[in-house]
TORLUMDO-216876 format. One record per residue (C-alpha): residue in one letter; x, y, z. Coordinates in pm, whole numbers, padded with zeros to 5 digits, always signed. Layout:
# residues N
AXYZ/...
This chain:
# residues 413
M-04298+12242+27021/P-04531+12295+26720/K-04891+12186+26755/H-04865+11918+26486/A-04549+11783+26649/Q-04731+11749+26980/S-05017+11563+26811/I-04782+11297+26674/R-04606+11236+27004/R-04702+10879+27086/A-04578+10570+27261/L-04405+10334+27021/L-04481+09964+27059/V-04183+09742+26984/A-04353+09410+27054/A-04221+09262+26732/L-03866+09310+26858/S-03884+09298+27238/I-04096+08984+27264/A-03865+08794+27030/T-03541+08913+27193/A-03640+08928+27559/G-03831+08601+27556/A-04142+08753+27711/G-04448+08533+27739/A-04759+08565+27527/G-04949+08742+27804/A-04672+08984+27908/P-04718+09350+27809/P-04485+09448+27523/A-04213+09702+27586/T-04277+10060+27477/M-04077+10379+27440/I-04164+10746+27398/V-04067+10926+27077/G-04106+11292+26984/A-04078+11532+26694/A-03744+11611+26533/T-03617+11787+26223/A-03591+11547+25928/G-03375+11578+25620/A-03474+11822+25349/D-03564+11552+25096/L-03881+11408+24944/E-03878+11045+24834/A-04109+10948+24549/P-04142+10598+24399/G-04088+10608+24025/Q-04051+10389+23719/L-03791+10372+23445/R-03928+10423+23093/A-03769+10425+22748/V-03794+10750+22554/R-03887+10553+22241/Q-04156+10319+22365/A-04483+10244+22187/E-04797+10034+22203/L-04873+09908+21851/A-05245+09884+21781/A-05467+09725+21516/Q-05585+09943+21228/A-05857+09712+21100/T-06110+09466+21239/G-06006+09105+21203/Q-05885+08786+21368/V-05529+08720+21481/T-05389+08434+21273/A-05024+08429+21385/V-04820+08568+21676/L-04453+08559+21578/V-04283+08716+21882/R-04283+08686+22260/S-04218+08932+22539/G-03848+09006+22579/E-03745+08915+22224/A-03523+09144+22019/V-03678+09263+21692/R-03556+09448+21383/R-03718+09740+21210/G-03981+09616+20965/Q-03995+09264+21118/V-04344+09108+21115/L-04470+09074+21473/L-04815+08924+21410/R-05068+08872+21132/I-05437+08958+21124/D-05700+08820+20888/A-05909+09127+20800/P-06150+09031+20517/G-06338+09357+20553/A-06023+09559+20490/R-05935+09348+20185/A-06286+09388+20044/A-06270+09764+20098/A-05934+09774+19918/E-06074+09580+19621/A-06378+09809+19608/G-06153+10113+19620/E-05942+09980+19330/A-06256+09921+19122/Q-06389+10271+19191/A-06052+10423+19103/A-06047+10229+18772/A-06400+10346+18689/A-06306+10705+18771/A-06000+10676+18542/V-06223+10564+18252/Q-06465+10852+18313/L-06173+11096+18325/A-06037+10974+17992/S-06383+11012+17836/A-06426+11362+17980/R-06086+11471+17845/A-06173+11339+17499/D-06507+11523+17506/F-06339+11847+17606/A-06079+11815+17329/R-06360+11764+17078/S-06541+12070+17214/Q-06224+12277+17173/R-06194+12179+16805/L-06559+12261+16741/H-06517+12595+16916/E-06212+12677+16699/Q-06424+12604+16389/Q-06696+12827+16536/Y-06944+12540+16554/L-06962+12567+16938/S-07041+12874+17146/D-06821+13010+17425/A-07081+12914+17685/A-07088+12552+17564/L-06707+12534+17581/E-06712+12665+17937/R-06966+12398+18035/A-06745+12129+17883/Q-06445+12261+18074/A-06642+12264+18403/Q-06753+11907+18340/L-06391+11801+18287/R-06282+11963+18616/S-06562+11787+18805/V-06461+11448+18667/E-06095+11518+18750/A-06190+11594+19112/Q-06395+11275+19136/A-06106+11073+18997/T-05867+11226+19250/A-06105+11143+19538/S-06150+10784+19418/L-05774+10738+19393/S-05722+10872+19748/Q-05989+10639+19884/A-05827+10346+19710/R-05489+10433+19863/A-05642+10455+20212/A-05812+10118+20165/R-05486+09961+20048/A-05308+10103+20354/A-05572+09958+20587/A-05544+09619+20417/G-05166+09638+20458/W-05208+09643+20836/E-05286+09273+20825/E-04917+09244+20910/L-04803+09434+21218/R-04436+09532+21185/A-04177+09669+21428/P-04126+10047+21385/Y-03758+10032+21493/N-03489+09800+21626/G-03564+09715+21985/H-03727+09469+22222/V-04082+09346+22277/T-04223+09448+22616/S-04565+09285+22595/V-04791+09077+22371/V-05152+09109+22482/V-05327+08895+22218/A-05324+08531+22111/V-05407+08342+21795/G-05782+08347+21739/D-05850+08676+21919/L-06079+08924+21744/V-05926+09272+21738/G-06051+09612+21629/P-05905+09949+21526/G-05714+10116+21808/Q-05682+09803+22024/P-05326+09762+22167/L-05157+09443+22049/V-04781+09456+22105/G-04556+09683+22311/V-04202+09761+22193/Y-03918+09987+22300/A-03586+10094+22152/P-03270+10080+22365/G-03122+10422+22415/A-03221+10726+22614/M-03430+10654+22924/R-03633+10862+23167/V-03763+10825+23521/L-04127+10915+23584/A-04249+10970+23940/D-04564+11124+24087/I-04560+11353+24387/P-04855+11502+24580/E-04977+11839+24463/T-04926+11974+24815/A-04555+11886+24807/A-04477+12052+24474/G-04435+12395+24630/E-04175+12263+24875/L-03935+12138+24606/A-03603+12314+24557/L-03600+12345+24180/G-03254+12366+24026/R-03080+12157+24291/P-02958+11802+24213/A-03178+11500+24281/R-03072+11147+24372/L-03171+10807+24234/S-03189+10483+24429/F-03239+10152+24246/L-03294+09807+24392/P-02971+09645+24514/G-02781+09479+24231/S-02987+09637+23952/C-02897+09920+23717/T-02536+09930+23833/G-02450+10178+23558/A-02717+10430+23656/P-02604+10763+23802/A-02660+10814+24174/Q-02725+11185+24124/V-02874+11394+23843/A-02827+11768+23803/Q-03139+11831+23594/W-03496+11720+23650/T-03832+11862+23547/L-04157+11916+23735/V-04437+11893+23478/P-04669+12193+23537/A-04991+11992+23524/I-05205+11816+23787/D-05367+11481+23718/A-05743+11518+23762/R-05785+11171+23915/S-05489+11141+24153/Q-05427+11513+24219/A-05058+11441+24167/M-04786+11611+23963/Q-04525+11430+23757/V-04147+11463+23787/R-03929+11359+23492/V-03559+11279+23490/E-03388+11232+23153/L-03112+10968+23151/P-02869+10832+22890/E-02870+10470+22777/L-02835+10239+23078/S-02707+09882+23066/G-02900+09624+23264/C-03192+09860+23325/P-03502+09744+23136/P-03806+09970+23116/G-04038+09918+23410/S-03757+09899+23668/L-03851+10054+24001/V-03649+10350+24123/Q-03670+10576+24425/L-03641+10943+24330/I-03508+11160+24613/L-03593+11524+24548/P-03447+11821+24739/L-03676+12042+24945/R-03634+12411+25019/A-03653+12351+25395/A-03629+12056+25632/R-03945+11891+25759/V-04046+11818+26117/S-04122+11451+26174/L-04101+11173+26429/A-03753+11056+26530/V-03789+10676+26553/P-03501+10466+26688/R-03366+10221+26433/S-03411+09936+26681/A-03787+10000+26685/V-03832+09951+26309/V-03966+09610+26212/R-03813+09492+25884/R-04027+09256+25675/G-03862+09183+25339/E-03836+09511+25149/L-04074+09702+25377/D-04044+09876+25716/A-04310+09923+25983/V-04352+10054+26338/Y-04634+09999+26588/V-04789+10289+26782/V-04978+10261+27114/E-05232+10533+27187/G-05469+10586+27477/E-05658+10288+27617/G-05416+10042+27459/R-05516+10113+27100/V-05251+09988+26852/S-05206+10135+26502/L-04946+10202+26233/R-04835+10565+26204/N-04625+10770+25965/F-04645+11081+25744/H-04672+10909+25407/L-04724+10535+25405/T-04709+10308+25103/I-04829+09950+25137/G-04623+09787+24864/P-04726+09506+24628/N-04604+09244+24877/G-04749+09423+25180/D-05004+09243+25399/V-05099+09472+25689/Q-05319+09372+25983/G-05425+09683+26175/E-05519+10047+26144/V-05313+10288+25932/S-05314+10661+26002/A-05100+10903+25803/K-05092+11223+25607/Q-05105+11030+25277/V-05160+10659+25226/T-05097+10464+24904/V-05224+10106+24894/V-05070+09873+24638/G-05091+09554+24844/K-05339+09426+25105/I-05460+09570+25435/V-05715+09446+25687/G-05797+09749+25899/N-05918+10106+25881/I-05725+10383+25702/V-05730+10748+25813/A-05545+11009+25605/S-05532+11381+25667/E-05468+11459+25300/R-05528+11174+25056/I-05576+10799+25014/E-05476+10637+24685/V-05571+10276+24605/R-05385+10129+24307/E-05512+09854+24073/T-05377+09573+24291/G-05489+09728+24621/R-05714+09518+24850/I-05873+09683+25156/Q-06092+09524+25423/G-06188+09822+25640/D-06319+10178+25648/L-06155+10472+25469/I-06156+10831+25600/A-05987+11113+25408/P-06056+11449+25238/R-05959+11303+24900/L-05976+10948+24765/T-05841+10804+24441/V-05938+10448+24343/A-05794+10284+24032/E-05991+10039+23822/G-05947+09688+23958/A-05901+09788+24323/V-06119+09618+24587/I-06259+09799+24894/N-06484+09626+25147/G-06584+09895+25396/A-06737+10237+25444/I-06591+10548+25279/T-06614+10881+25464/M-06500+11207+25307/K-06390+11451+25580/E-06235+11794+25566/A-05865+11807+25646/G-05919+12014+25959/S-06165+11769+26110/L-05959+11453+26075/G-05785+11506+26404/Q-06110+11418+26582/V-06204+11125+26360/R-06178+10775+26500/P-06291+10475+26295/A-06543+10261+26475/E-06370+09941+26573/K-06305+09731+26877/K-06005+09857+27073/P-05768+09569+27154/D-05596+09532+27486/I-05229+09622+27454/A-05130+09321+27661/H-05279+09090+27398/A-05160+09268+27084/P-05072+08996+26832/T-04714+08940+26728/P-04667+09055+26366/S-04650+08786+26101/P-04339+08753+25881/A-04527+08903+25585/P-04422+09253+25468/A-04590+09543+25644/V-04567+09912+25554/Q-04307+10093+25347/K-04186+10424+25483/V-04175+10677+25200/N-04082+10995+25385/
């Protein structure tokens, strides 16, 4: 048996099932069973999101105050339809100033052309030297250039003033409206999100370490939530691994191009199942030992001295997850809430909505803006994590609490 397979051989606590079904008392030790390593399927599951190919965040082009919001999220819009209005007095004043400068430049250009024509007549009558004519011609070219610059500035100012009305770039639907009447906005600030029905794509992130295991060129599978996206294909022949690594998450992106899908709005969650070149070795857990809490699965592991923890290769605590206890895995992604320590041999990722009350130990850590961590953070090399144990009180197995009905941990692979 491989060394890593021996290290994951543990006793599996099924208190959540056995206590409820066998009617054991609160003080009775929960039933356990021994599980070992087995060959898993040659697939990698990655949580992804459905996006529209034509999807945009419309931003302000001038500083001003929002005076009217004419659409709401989910509404259908037509190309050129006014979505909101902005009162931008600075842009209007700049446009008026640009028009005045352009008018003044036009007057100067007319005068310069008249002067040059007069100089040409004098030169033909030999009353003006060649050098004087050349100076008059140079002066005319300079005024022409100034007039052209003034006209361009006036056009730019008019365009900026025209952004007081934000219009839809194409027929589609509004995905988000992030401002309200009275808000002060500035250039580049996102205001309204829109998308056009049509071609879609699935975007999913996978760990950098798993990219080399993918079997490129083989079909991938898609799994949507039950009852959603009924017209979506269950299998796709072509998918793309983007050859770039995100500097913050150390992840690589996989893209799947899809045709127009009915009943599948952008933002829908999808599980992308990618083929691997070889099968993986993992724990073989009996189905009866898996605790189902809503959309998430979890198992309890008993180690030496009655220490209870949650174990898996890649754990994702979903947005509805509320875990009480230690989590130890190869990779851990926290989107929900956990009260307990987290140990990862490769990476811990805490999303914007993640809430952690406990210590974190991993070689790499990614924390998104908005995440909350109350505990110590220890960066350890991957080879040394096998000896790391977070400092916490070890509970007696006989008094391990019965899990609450809240969701626990989602098994990703």
